[in-house]
N, C-alpha and C positions, 0 to 999 in steps of 0.2 A: 786683542793684543796680537801682535805679529809673531810669527814663528821664531824669528831671530831674537826677539825680545823675551819670549817665553824661555828659550834656552838660557839666555843671559841671566834672567831673574831667578830661574830654578837653580842655577849654579850659585848665585849669591845666597839664596835662602838655604841651600845645602851647607854652604860654608858657615853661615851665621848659626845654623842649628848646631853644627859641631862645636862652634866657639862658645855657645851659651849653655848647651844642654849637657855636654860631657865634662862635668866638673872635676872628675878624677883623672882626666888626661890633659896634658899640656900640648897645645898645637901652636906652632910658630909660623906666623904669616910674614915675618919681617916687620919693619916699622910701618904702622898704619897711620897715615896722615890724611886729614880731610882736605880735599881740593880747596883752593882759595885763589883769590885774585883772578876771577873769571872776567875775560874780556870778550866782547862780541863786536866784530867788524861787519857792517852791513853794506851791501852794494845792490842798489835797485837798478836793474838793467834799463838802460836808455835814459837814466836821470841826467838832466842838465838844467840850465837856467830856464829854458823854455818848457821843460817837461819835469817839474819837480817831483812828480810821483811815478816817473818811469815812462816807458814807451807804450804802455797799455798791454804788454804781454803778461804782466803780473809776476814776472820772474824776479826773484830776489836770491842773492847769494850771501850766505853767512859763513864767517870764519870764527870759530870759538877756540879760545885757549884758556887754560887754567893751570896753575901750579899743582903738582901732585896728581893730575888727572891722567887716567889711562884710557878713558872712553867718554863719549858724550851722547846726550839725547836732546833733541829739540822737539817741542810740542807746539804746533802752529795750527790754528783753525780746527782744533780737535783731532789732528793727525799726528802720530808719533813718528819721528825720524831718528834712528840710531846712527852713530858714526864713531869710528875709532879715531880718526885724525882730526875731527872737529870741522870738516868742511861739509856744507849743506847747500843744495840748490832746491828751492821751493817755488812752486807756482801757485799764486793766489788767483782764484777764478771767480770770486763774486764780483759782479759787474759794478763799475764805478770806482770812486776813490774810497777806500776803506782802511780803517786802522785796526791792526791785528796785534793782540798781545801774544808775545812769544815767551814760552817758558824754556829756560836753558838749564840743563842738569849736567854737571860734571861728576863723573864717577872715579873714585880712587880705589886702592886695594881693599879687598874684603867687602866691597860694596858700599863703603862710606861715600857720601855724596854731598854736594853743595848745589844750591839752586838760586838762580836770579831770574827776574822777569824784565823783559824789555818790550819794545813795540816798534812797529814799522807801519808807515802810511804809504799805500801803493795803489796804482791805478790798474784795473783790468777792464778792457773795453770789449771783452767778448763774454757772452753768456750762452751756454749750449742751448740751441733751440728746443722747444718743447717736444717736437716730433722725434728728435734724436734721443732725448731722455726717455720718452715713451717707448721707443724701439729698444733701448738698451735694458731698461729695468721695469717698464710698466708702472703699476701703482706701488709695487713693493720690490719685486725681484724677478729676474729671468735667468734661466740656465742656458748657457751657450756651449758649443762644441765645435771642433774642426769639422767642416763639411766634407768628410772623407769620400763621399759618394760622387763628388763633383770634380771634374778635371780642373787642375790649376788650384786646388785647395791649399797647396803648399808648393813653394818654389823659391827661386832666387834670380837676381839680376844685378846690374851694375848699381853702385851707389848713386843716388840721385835719378835713377831711371824712371821713366814714366810708362813703361810697357810692363804689365804684370807678368811675373815669372818669365822674363825675357830669355834667361839662359838655361833654366831648368824648370820644368812644370810636372808635378806629380800627377799620375793618372788616378782614376777612381780606385780607392782602397789600396793604392800601391805601397803605402807604408804600414799596412796591417801588421800588428804584432810587435812594433818597436817601442810602444809605450806612449803613443800620442793620441790615438783615436778614442781611448777610453777616458781621456781627461774631460772634466766638466768645469766650466767657469761660471760663477754666479755673480752678477752685478746687482747690488742692493741699492735702493734709492737713497740710503744714508751715506753712501760713498764707500761702503765695505765691499771688498772683492774677495770671494772665497774660491779657492782652487782645489778641486778633488782630483787627485792624481791616479787613483786606482792602484797605487803602490809603486808605480814606475813612471818615468818621464823620458823624453827624447831631447837630445841637445847636441851642440857643437863641441867637439873635443877641444880642450884648451880653454873653453869659455864656461862650460857647465861645471868645470872644477871649482868655480866660485861658490857652488852649492855644497861642496865637500869632496872627499876622496871618491874616485871613480869606482862605482859598484856595478855598472852594467857592462854590456858587450861593446867594445870599440870596433866599429866597422868603418874603415877608412877614416874620414873626417867626422863621422857621427858617433855618438854614444847612444846605444839603444838600451832601453829598459834600465835606466839609471834609477836606483831605489831612492824614492823621495816621498815623504809624507804629505798629506794635505796641509794647506797653509792658508792664512788669512792676511791680506794687505788692504790697502785703500786704493781707490781710483778717483780720477777727476779728468775733466776735459777742458783743454784750453785751445788757443789757436795762434801759436807763434807764427809770425809772417803770414797770417791769414789762413793757415792750414789747420783744420780741425785735427786734434791729436788726443788720443786716449792714453793717459799716463797711469802707470802702476807704481806704487811706492816700493822702495827698497829693492828686493830681488824678485818682485812679481814678474811673471812672464805669461805668454800665451802660446801653447802648442809645442814649440821647439825653442829651447833655451839658447839665446845668442848674446846674452849680456847686454852691454852698451847702455843706452839711456833708459831702457824700459818704458819708452814712449813710442806708441804705435800711431803713425799717421793714418787717419781715416780716408783712404784713397777714394772709396766709393761706398755710398750707403743707400743707393736707389732701390736695389732689389729688396723685396719684402723679406723680413726676418734674416737678413744677411748683412755682414760688414766685410768689405775688402780692406785689409790692413797691410802696412809695410813698416819695417823697422830696419835700421842699419845696425849691423852687429858690432860687438865690442872691439873687433879688429879693424873696423872701418874697411872691410873687404867686400862685403856684399850688402845689398838690400834683400831682406827676406819678406816674402809675401804669404799671407794667410787669408783664407775665406772662413769665417766663422758664422754659425747659424744658430738661431734659437728654436728651430724646428726640431721636434722629437725625431730621434733616429728610428728609421724603419728597419726591421729585420729583413733577412733574405726572403725573396719570393720563391718558395720551393715548388717544384713541379708535382711532387708526390706528397699527399697529405692524408691518405686513408690508412690508418693503422691496421696492419694485417698480422703482425707477430710481435710479441714482446716477452721479456722476462724482467720482472721487478724484484725478484729474489725475496718474496714476502714470507716464505716458509723456512725457518731455520733448519739447519742440518746439511745434507748433501745437495748438490745442484740437481735440479729436476732431470731425471734420466730420460724423460720423453723429449727433452730439448738438447741435452749435452752429453757428449761422450769425450774420450780422452786419447791423447797421444801419450804413450808410456815409454820409459827407458831413456837411452842416450842417443838413439837414431844412428845414422851413419856419419862418422866423423863429427860428433857433436851437433847432429841435425844439419850437417853440411856447412856449419859456420864456426866450428871449433869451440862450441859452447861447452861449459863445464858442469852443468846440472844433470840430474837424473829426474825425469818427470814421473810423478806418482799420482794416484788418486786418493791418497790418504787425507784424513781431516787435518793433519799437520800442515798440508800444503794447499788444500782447497776446501772451503766450507762456505755455507750461507749463514749469515748471522746479522741480526738487527737490520734486516732489509738490504743487505749488501752481499755481493759475491766477493770473497776475499781469497786472492791467490798469493801465497806466501812462499818466498824463496828462503831457504835456511842453509846455514853451514852445518853439515853433519856428514859423517862417513856412511855411505849407503850404497850398497851393490857396486863398490869400487869407485864411486864418485864422491867428491868432497862437498857437494851441494845437492839439494833437492828443490823441486819447484813443481808447478803444474801447468798443463797446456790443455785447455778445453776447446771443443769444436762442435759445430752443429752438423758435421758431415753425415749424410745419410738420414738425418732427422729433420733438418730444415735447410733446403737448398733453394735459392731464388735467383731470378734474373731481373736486374734493374730495380731501382727503388732508392729510398732515403733511409739511411741507418743513423740513429742517434745513440751515442754511448756516453753516459756521464760517469766519469772515473777520476780517481785520485791515484797518482803515480808514486812509485817508490823513489826515495831520494838518495839511496846509498850508491856510492861509486861502484861501478861494475855491474849494476842491474840493467837489464835490457828489456823493458816492458813493451808489448806490442798488442795492438788491436788491428786485426787484418783479415783478409779474405783470400781463399784459393778457389780456382776453377774446380767444379765438381768432377771433371774428367781427370783429375790428378792421378788416380790409381792406374789409369790406362795409358796416358800420354806422358806423365811425369812433369817435373818442373824444369825449366820455366815455360814449357809448351802450354801448360794449363792456364797460365796467367796468374799474377798476384797483384793485389791491391792492398797497400799498407795505409790504413786510415790514420794510424798513429804508431810511430816508433820513437823511442828515446834513447840516445846514446848513454853509455855508462859514465862518460866524463863530462856531460853537459846536462844538468838537470833544470835548466831554464829554457830549453828549446825542445820542440818536437819535430818529427820528420814525416813527410808523406811521399810515397813512391809508388810507381807502377812498374812491374817487371813482365817481359814477354820474350819471345823468341821469333826472329824474322827469317828463319831458314838459312841465314848466313852466320849470324852470331847473336848471342844474347844481348838484348837492349834494355837499358834503364831509361825510363822516361826522365825528362828533365825534372829533378826533384826540387822541392822547395824546403828550406829550413826556416822555421818561424819561431820567434821567441815568445814565450807565454805572456799573456796579459798580466798575470801575476804568478807567483810560485806554483810550479806544477804539483807541489805537494798539497795544494788545494784542489777541490773538485772543479773540473772543467768539462765542457761539452764538446765532444769530438763527433763530427758529422760528415757523412759522405752523401752526395746525391749523384747517382749513377744512371745514365741514360744511354741510348744507342748513339748519341752525339757527343756526350761529354762525361767526364768524371770530375766533379768539383768537391774539394775537401775544405771543411771549415773548422776553425777553433773558436768556440764561444760565439757561433753564428757570424764570424768574420772569415770571408773567403781568403784562403792563402795558397791554394793549389788548384790549377786548372789543367785539364788534359783532354785533348780532342780524340774522341773515340771514333772508330770506323769499322767497316765490315772486314777489314784485313787483320784485325786484332782479335785476341782471344777473349775480349771483354764483352761478348755478346752471347753468353751462355749462363747456365746456373753456376752460382758460387756458394761457398759456405763460409761461416764465420769462425775465427780462431782468436782466443784470448790467451796470452801466456806471459810469464816473466822468465827470461833466460838469464844466465850468469856468464859474464865474460863473452868470448867470441868476437866476431868481427866488429860489432857495434857496441857490445858491452865493455870491451877493453879490459884494463887492469882492474881486478876486484880489490876493494879496500881490504887490507890485511886484518883490520879489526871487525870486519863484517860478521854479524851473527844471524840476523834475519831482517827482512823488509817485505812489504806487501803492496800489491796493486788492489785497490778497492773499487768495485764497480757497483754503482747505485742502480742503474737500469740499462737495458738495451731495447730499442724499439725499431721496428722496420715498417716503413710506409710505402705504399704503392698507389 
């Protein structure tokens, strides 16, 4: 059953349950009249005297009307099609002339309905070749994804263009973190299409609104990380005008929502385990191009894979004193950022429990401050140069909290900041809990410099656990979110990132990135599952 139908039927069942079960309460729905006088007008595309069953495309348009109806459903060849206005366009793809029984349902108020059955006899002169079907679903099913690692996996061009991604072509992993690369599309041999969104999707502003109110980040003409659940539709292949086309029913889509026909031209299928698709958007403005693949996604190829240091927080109580020490107090001018918290080493603010390190920021009057928190560091206990650091963590969600997983040069006590260099593996603004930030800071003898930072939107809510990773070499600093690269920085001998650094974990309150603290804030925590260093 399709998502849109589930919502519709659940609403009907809920209303009927109230109507039948709550005997002591009167509910008024207005006058409930069963739909009647259902009429179905059928138009077989290309039908004429010489072609009584149509032009072979298998396309049939239905127009349904009924008195007292507020919506309709048509069931054809085992596939359900809902419609509010009663207009349907259906492609029949079984080769030859075939007669199809069509069930037409008209729905009225409170879910009452009427049904009639009609039929249509139509010609389809195209049958998907066996090699295409084998490629798409094999013996039962195959899982597909956007081939994000390949240049040109997503892009656009003119309507009717024949040059893939002629006007814009995404580079490898360019759209990491916007809600597209974690999508999975499963084609089943029975014609079922299952779409796994990972919680968020990517689409065109003004068109993705067809799926519901905007819930993601509007970035220019794009909507990033639009919250959307997994759904199921149907798929079929036909060849209008001789062009093989992959069709998805209702609001089904691939990769980037553009509305329109939901029919994707199969532009090229020569490459093994790949399809090159294009579709015209609902504004008739662009053709959008996609490369999808059934190959399993390969994770990053890291340089450093020898585990040399870790803390898995396996012993409840206080953090291991052989690995962690603390910054305490308010620092200078709120640690240089106008922060509002007082850092302590109390169990109220930092503890190890159930295999996790928990850093808790609290609202409380303490030593002249209104908030307390904790800031742990490995300074003097574990300093290292180069390597890969993995930190699995869950971030606080309260406005005004500023969690950070970061590193400072070990010469900080003698040269100060920013001469020592700073690498922010993860920071999060207090007013944006769907994004994280990576930055490098240094001084170039003329003025402080910030590396060109990247803002990435989480694959799903940052209140879930995510993996924050840095790989740091003499040539580069790469930072990943859930093994997806989103920050790259070229290291060189003139920068301070070629010496020992130490780790720092903290939750600040307010300040330059924390911003305005929620007036109702009481406490919130950053939870760290583990930290591992590889060299």
